[in-house]
Structures are given as C-alpha cells and as structure tokens.
C-alpha positions in Angstrom: -5.4 5.0 -13.7 -3.2 7.5 -14.4 -1.2 10.5 -13.2 -4.0 13.0 -15.9 -6.7 10.9 -15.4 -6.5 11.4 -11.5 -6.2 14.8 -11.4 -9.1 15.6 -13.4 -11.1 12.9 -11.5 -10.5 14.5 -8.2 -10.0 18.2 -10.1 -6.9 19.3 -9.4 -3.9 21.1 -10.7 -0.4 19.2 -11.1 0.6 21.7 -8.4 -1.4 20.3 -5.5 -0.5 19.8 -1.9 -1.2 17.1 0.6 -4.0 19.4 1.6 -5.2 20.2 -2.0 -5.6 16.2 -2.1 -7.3 15.8 1.1 -9.6 18.5 0.6 -11.4 17.3 -3.0 -11.4 13.6 -1.8 -13.0 14.4 1.2 -15.8 16.4 -0.7 -16.3 13.7 -3.7 -16.1 10.9 -1.5 -19.1 12.2 0.5 -20.8 13.2 -2.6 -20.3 10.1 -4.4 -20.7 7.7 -1.4 -22.6 4.7 -2.3 -25.5 5.4 0.7 -26.3 8.5 -1.3 -25.4 8.4 -4.8 -27.6 6.6 -6.9 -24.9 5.2 -9.4 -24.1 2.1 -7.5 -20.6 3.6 -5.8 -18.9 3.7 -9.6 -17.8 7.5 -9.0 -16.9 6.8 -5.5 -14.6 3.7 -6.0 -13.0 6.2 -8.9 -12.6 9.1 -6.5 -10.9 6.8 -4.2 -8.6 4.7 -7.0 -7.5 8.2 -7.7 -6.8 8.8 -4.5 -4.5 6.4 -3.6 -2.6 6.8 -6.8 -2.1 10.3 -6.0 -0.8 9.7 -2.9 1.3 6.8 -3.9 2.9 8.8 -6.7 3.5 12.3 -4.9 6.9 13.3 -5.9 7.4 11.8 -9.3 7.7 13.8 -11.9 4.9 14.5 -13.9 4.9 12.9 -17.6 6.7 14.2 -20.5 3.0 15.8 -22.1 2.7 17.9 -19.5 6.0 19.6 -19.4 8.4 21.6 -22.0 11.7 20.0 -22.7 13.4 22.7 -20.4 11.5 21.7 -17.5 10.7 19.4 -14.7 7.9 19.7 -12.0 7.3 18.2 -9.3 3.9 18.1 -8.0 3.7 19.4 -4.4 7.0 21.0 -4.6 9.0 23.4 -6.6 10.1 23.5 -10.2 13.3 22.3 -11.1 14.9 22.9 -14.4 17.4 21.3 -16.0 19.7 21.4 -19.6 18.8 19.3 -22.3 21.0 17.7 -24.3 
C-alpha cells in the first residue's frame, strides 16, 4: 500500500483531516462489509488497510511525485515552503 493508493481507495484529497478520514472509512467500511457486500470482503480489507496506512503515516511528507520542487506539503497540516539549492 502506498500513500496515493490509500487516498484513492478512500476517495480523499492530500490535505484531508482526521474527520475526513474517519467519515470516509466508516462510509466505505459499511458499504463493503463482508456481511453486506458480495465481493467476499476483498474491498473491505483494502479499505481497512488504507485507513490504517493513512492513520500511521499522518504528518509525513507527501511523496515527491505529488508536489513541486519548491513546496513540501504535510497532509492534514499547513503548507511549508523551502528553498531548493
């Protein structure tokens, strides 16, 4: 699981809040629960894994592929800039 896949699975933007994460997880977990869904719980496991990944990696820099050279963005917090030498 990587950061961008986790965001895509949960339908979140890189600047998500803890509240956004919680709402997205609950909505998708309910929708894809093995007792309700016919996919055998495969999507439920992905949703759960994405949620855990984003919870444990909160505050880490977003991967380089999603930012410019003059910006470092921390998801869930404000934007910090730095000078690239």
